[in-house]
C-alpha positions in Angstrom: -7.2 41.1 26.4 -6.7 37.6 27.8 -4.0 36.6 30.2 -0.8 35.4 28.4 0.0 31.7 28.9 3.5 30.2 29.2 5.6 29.1 26.3 5.7 25.5 27.6 1.9 25.3 28.0 1.4 26.4 24.4 4.2 24.1 23.1 2.6 21.1 24.8 -0.6 21.7 22.8 1.4 22.0 19.6 3.2 18.8 20.3 0.0 16.9 21.2 -1.6 17.9 17.9 1.7 17.1 16.2 1.6 13.6 17.7 -2.0 13.2 16.5 -0.9 14.2 13.0 2.1 11.8 13.2 -0.1 8.8 14.1 -2.8 9.8 11.6 -0.2 10.2 8.8 1.2 6.7 9.6 -2.4 5.5 9.0 -3.5 7.2 5.9 -0.2 7.8 4.1 0.6 4.1 4.7 -2.7 3.2 3.2 -2.3 5.6 0.3 0.9 4.0 -0.7 -0.9 0.8 -1.6 -4.5 1.7 -2.4 -3.8 1.9 -6.1 -2.4 -1.7 -6.3 -5.2 -2.9 -4.0 -7.8 -1.5 -6.3 -6.1 -3.2 -9.2 -6.2 -6.5 -7.4 -9.9 -6.1 -6.8 -10.4 -5.5 -10.6 -10.5 -1.7 -10.9 -9.2 -0.1 -14.1 -6.5 2.5 -14.4 -9.2 5.1 -15.2 -11.1 4.2 -12.0 -7.9 4.6 -9.9 -7.2 8.0 -11.5 -10.7 9.3 -11.1 -11.0 8.1 -7.5 -7.7 9.7 -6.6 -8.5 13.0 -8.3 -12.1 13.1 -6.9 -10.7 12.4 -3.4 -8.3 15.3 -3.6 -11.0 17.6 -5.0 -13.4 16.7 -2.1 -10.6 16.9 0.4 -9.8 20.5 -0.5 -13.2 21.7 -1.8 -15.2 20.8 1.3 -12.8 22.6 3.6 -14.6 25.9 2.8 -17.8 24.5 4.2 -16.2 23.0 7.3 -14.3 26.2 7.9 -17.5 28.2 7.7 -19.3 25.8 10.0 -16.5 25.9 12.6 -16.6 29.6 12.9 -20.4 29.8 12.9 -20.8 27.1 15.6 -17.5 27.6 17.5 -17.5 23.8 17.8 -13.8 23.4 16.8 -13.2 20.4 18.9 -16.3 18.6 17.7 -15.4 19.1 14.1 -11.8 18.1 14.6 -12.8 14.9 16.5 -15.5 14.0 13.9 -13.1 14.6 11.0 -10.3 12.5 12.5 -12.8 9.7 13.4 -14.1 9.6 9.8 -10.6 10.1 8.3 -9.1 7.2 10.3 -11.9 4.7 10.5 -12.0 4.4 6.7 -8.5 2.8 6.6 -8.9 -0.3 8.7 -12.4 -0.8 7.2 -10.6 -1.5 3.9 -9.4 -4.8 5.3 -13.1 -5.9 5.2 -13.9 -4.6 1.7 -14.4 -7.3 -0.9 -15.1 -5.0 -3.9 -13.3 -2.2 -5.5 -16.4 0.0 -5.3 -16.3 -0.3 -1.5 -12.6 0.6 -1.3 -13.2 3.6 -3.6 -16.0 4.8 -1.3 -13.7 4.4 1.8 -11.0 6.4 0.0 -13.4 9.2 -0.6 -14.6 8.9 3.0 -11.0 9.3 4.2 -10.5 12.5 2.2 -13.9 13.9 3.4 -12.9 13.3 7.0 -9.7 15.2 6.4 -11.7 18.1 4.9 -13.9 18.2 7.9 -11.2 18.4 10.5 -8.4 20.5 8.9 -9.7 24.1 9.1 -10.9 23.6 12.7 -7.7 22.0 13.8 -5.6 24.7 12.1 -7.7 27.4 13.8 -7.1 25.9 17.2 -3.4 25.4 16.4 -3.1 29.1 15.4 -4.0 30.2 19.0 -1.0 28.3 20.5 1.5 29.2 17.9 1.1 32.9 18.7 3.0 32.1 21.8 5.6 29.7 20.4 6.1 31.6 17.2 3.8 31.0 14.3 6.4 29.8 11.9 8.1 27.5 14.4 4.8 26.1 15.8 3.4 25.2 12.3 6.9 24.1 11.2 7.2 21.7 14.2 3.7 20.4 13.5 4.6 19.7 9.8 7.9 18.0 10.8 6.0 15.6 13.1 3.4 15.1 10.4 6.1 14.1 7.9 7.7 11.7 10.3 4.4 9.8 10.1 4.2 10.2 6.3 7.6 8.4 6.0 6.9 5.8 8.7 3.5 4.8 7.3 4.6 3.4 3.9 7.6 1.8 5.6 5.2 0.0 8.1 3.0 -1.2 5.2 6.0 -2.3 3.2 7.2 -4.4 6.3 3.8 -6.0 6.7 3.6 -6.8 3.0 7.1 -8.3 3.1 6.2 -10.6 5.9 2.5 -11.3 5.2 2.1 -10.5 1.5 -1.5 -9.5 2.1 -3.0 -6.0 1.7 -5.9 -6.7 4.1 -3.5 -7.5 6.9 -1.6 -4.2 6.2 -4.9 -2.2 6.5 -5.8 -4.1 9.7 -2.4 -3.2 11.2 -3.0 0.5 10.5 -5.8 0.4 13.0 -3.1 0.6 15.7 -1.7 4.1 14.8 -5.3 5.2 14.1 -6.4 4.2 17.6 -3.3 6.0 19.0 -4.2 9.2 17.1 -7.7 9.2 18.5 -6.4 8.6 22.0 -3.9 11.5 21.9 -6.6 13.7 20.4 -9.0 12.9 23.2 -6.2 13.7 25.7 -5.6 17.0 24.1 -9.3 17.8 24.2 -9.3 17.0 27.9 -6.2 19.0 28.7 -7.1 22.0 26.5 -10.8 22.3 26.3 -10.5 26.0 25.2 -7.5 26.5 22.9 -8.8 30.0 22.2 -7.5 30.9 25.7 -3.9 30.2 24.6 -3.9 33.4 22.5 -3.5 36.8 23.9 -5.8 38.9 21.7 -4.7 42.4 20.9 -6.5 45.2 19.3 -4.6 44.6 16.1 -6.5 41.4 15.7 -9.9 42.9 16.2 -10.5 43.6 12.5 -13.2 41.3 11.1 -13.6 39.8 7.7 -11.1 38.6 5.1 -8.9 41.6 4.3 -7.5 42.7 1.0 -4.1 41.6 2.2 -5.4 38.1 2.9 -6.8 37.8 -0.7 -3.5 39.1 -2.1 -1.6 36.5 0.0 -4.0 33.7 -1.2 -3.3 34.8 -4.8 0.5 34.3 -4.1 -0.1 31.0 -2.5 -2.3 29.8 -5.4 0.4 30.8 -7.9 3.0 28.9 -5.9 0.7 25.8 -5.7 -0.2 26.0 -9.4 3.5 26.1 -10.3 4.4 23.2 -8.1 4.7 19.9 -9.9 3.0 16.8 -8.4 5.4 14.0 -7.6 3.5 11.5 -9.8 4.5 13.6 -12.8 8.1 13.7 -11.6 8.1 10.0 -11.1 6.6 9.5 -14.5 9.5 11.6 -16.0 12.1 9.5 -14.1 10.5 6.3 -15.5 10.1 7.5 -19.1 13.6 8.9 -19.3 15.2 6.0 -17.3 16.8 8.6 -15.1 16.1 6.5 -12.1 15.2 2.8 -11.7 11.8 1.9 -10.4 13.3 0.9 -7.0 15.2 4.2 -6.7 12.1 6.4 -7.4 10.6 5.8 -3.9 14.0 6.5 -2.3 14.1 9.9 -4.1 10.6 10.6 -2.7 11.8 9.7 0.8 14.7 12.1 0.3 12.2 14.9 -0.5 10.0 14.0 2.5 13.1 14.2 4.8 14.0 17.6 3.4 10.3 18.6 3.8 10.5 17.9 7.6 13.7 19.7 8.1 12.8 22.7 5.9 9.5 23.1 7.8 11.5 23.7 11.0 14.2 25.9 9.4 11.9 28.1 7.3 9.3 28.2 10.1 11.9 29.8 12.4 13.0 32.1 9.6 9.4 33.2 9.1 9.2 34.3 12.8 12.3 36.5 12.2 11.8 37.8 8.7 8.1 37.3 7.8 7.1 36.6 4.3 10.6 37.2 3.0 11.3 33.7 4.3 8.4 32.4 2.1 9.8 34.3 -0.9 13.3 32.8 -0.3 11.9 29.2 0.1 9.9 29.7 -3.2 13.1 30.7 -5.0 14.9 27.6 -3.8 12.0 25.3 -4.5 11.5 26.7 -8.0 15.0 25.2 -8.9 13.5 21.7 -8.8 12.0 22.1 -12.3 15.2 22.6 -14.3 17.1 20.2 -12.0 14.6 17.4 -12.3 13.6 17.8 -16.0 17.0 18.6 -17.5 19.7 17.2 -15.1 21.4 13.9 -14.6 20.8 11.8 -11.6 22.8 13.9 -9.1 21.0 17.0 -10.2 17.7 15.1 -10.0 18.5 14.3 -6.4 19.3 18.0 -5.8 16.0 18.8 -7.6 14.0 16.5 -5.2 15.7 18.3 -2.3 14.5 21.6 -3.7 11.1 20.1 -4.1 11.1 19.0 -0.5 12.0 22.6 0.6 9.0 23.8 -1.2 6.7 21.2 0.4 8.0 22.0 3.9 7.5 25.8 3.4 4.1 25.3 1.9 2.9 23.3 4.9 4.4 25.5 7.6 4.8 29.1 6.5 1.7 29.3 4.3 -0.4 28.0 7.1 1.3 30.2 9.7 0.9 33.4 7.8 -2.9 33.1 7.5 -3.2 33.8 11.2 -1.3 37.0 10.8 -4.0 38.6 8.7 -7.2 37.2 10.3 -8.9 37.8 13.6 -9.4 34.6 15.7 -13.2 34.6 15.2 -12.8 34.2 11.4 -9.8 31.8 11.2 -11.8 28.7 10.6 -13.4 30.4 7.6 -10.0 31.8 6.5 -8.3 28.4 6.6 -11.2 26.8 4.8 -11.1 29.4 2.0 -7.3 29.2 1.9 -7.2 25.4 1.7 -9.9 25.3 -1.0 -8.2 28.0 -3.1 -4.8 26.4 -2.6 -6.1 22.9 -3.5 -8.0 24.0 -6.6 -4.9 25.9 -7.8 -2.7 22.9 -7.3 -5.2 20.7 -9.2 -5.5 23.1 -12.1 -1.7 23.7 -12.2 -0.9 20.1 -12.1 -3.3 19.3 -15.0 -1.9 22.1 -17.1 1.8 21.2 -16.4 1.0 17.6 -17.2 -0.5 18.7 -20.6 2.5 20.9 -21.3 4.9 18.1 -20.4 3.3 15.9 -23.1 4.2 18.6 -25.6 7.6 19.7 -24.2 9.3 19.2 -20.8 10.9 22.6 -21.4 7.5 24.3 -21.6 6.4 22.5 -18.4 9.6 23.7 -16.6 9.3 27.3 -17.8 5.6 27.5 -16.8 6.5 26.2 -13.3 9.3 28.8 -13.0 7.1 31.6 -14.3 4.3 31.0 -11.8 6.7 30.6 -8.8 8.5 33.8 -9.8 5.1 35.7 -9.8 4.4 34.1 -6.4 7.7 35.5 -5.0 6.7 39.0 -6.1 3.3 38.7 -4.4 4.8 37.4 -1.2 7.2 40.3 -1.1 4.4 42.7 -1.7 2.2 41.2 1.0 5.1 41.3 3.4 5.6 45.0 2.7 1.9 45.7 3.3 1.9 43.7 6.5 4.7 45.7 8.1 
């Protein structure tokens, strides 16, 4: 058993990685807010934009299995994290130099691949510190800081475009937060060369392999992801039904992102007190977005986006935090890689199916979403009972 570290020491590590994520999100979320229009300016078709976005997400989630396995096999968590962030963030300012849509498309894929490389290793390192701070609270704080960057990035790009009216200038400006993210990451590497030492290992964590409880938990997470509607479909619904004006739709998204940050903290703390019952409760609240968004007026749509934000915050905090409850430290890179791949593939498949159902009937899409999330609630409660 290793010697316990202080709460403040572990919290500093969480905050440092949170600052990295904040600056990184300013960079790539800012870029993602305008890559579609930039591709169009360079002559790409709608089909190209859709394929590139879909392929990027598929690579971003699918490759996490490989990077997770490599991180556990080599124990080079810092190397993979640094490499992933370098690839992830370098792709954005390079878009300022791209003169063809094919090059921009390649850089978009490069950015997603970089995220796939670094995420399992980073989450594995973070899991050591949050054992001291509280897993739910630690991952919740990390997600809240992440979302601050996700809101600030598009606003920064919007400001640059309003003053310069040039996409390339906006991409060049994003080199600043990218450089800050790398600088903070290097500082964290210097201050905490062995994040593994932050966790006091007990005999309970000595079990090796991916347990039956872990796979049952992943099944619940996959159901929750598959039943969670992507925002582009929600925005499409708002546009087609004239429920919200084009200028109001981004505001509704910003509302959801603000709720995301707050709910990550709240439900993260609740997870530390009540375990997966907190995830079940968050899923019940987030499931309400479907009837509110698809069948309500504008005030209900706002409430629906708030429920959607609750779901996002819980997914990014509790779902990640709980993985560390079931897996020994030596296998967490693999566990996070498998989890992220399964979650991403379920999200992709569910979004495609919900979109197809929506073309037939918005009622069918909403009922399908509710059904899957209800099943997820039952599985979360079952896993919580097994984990006691």
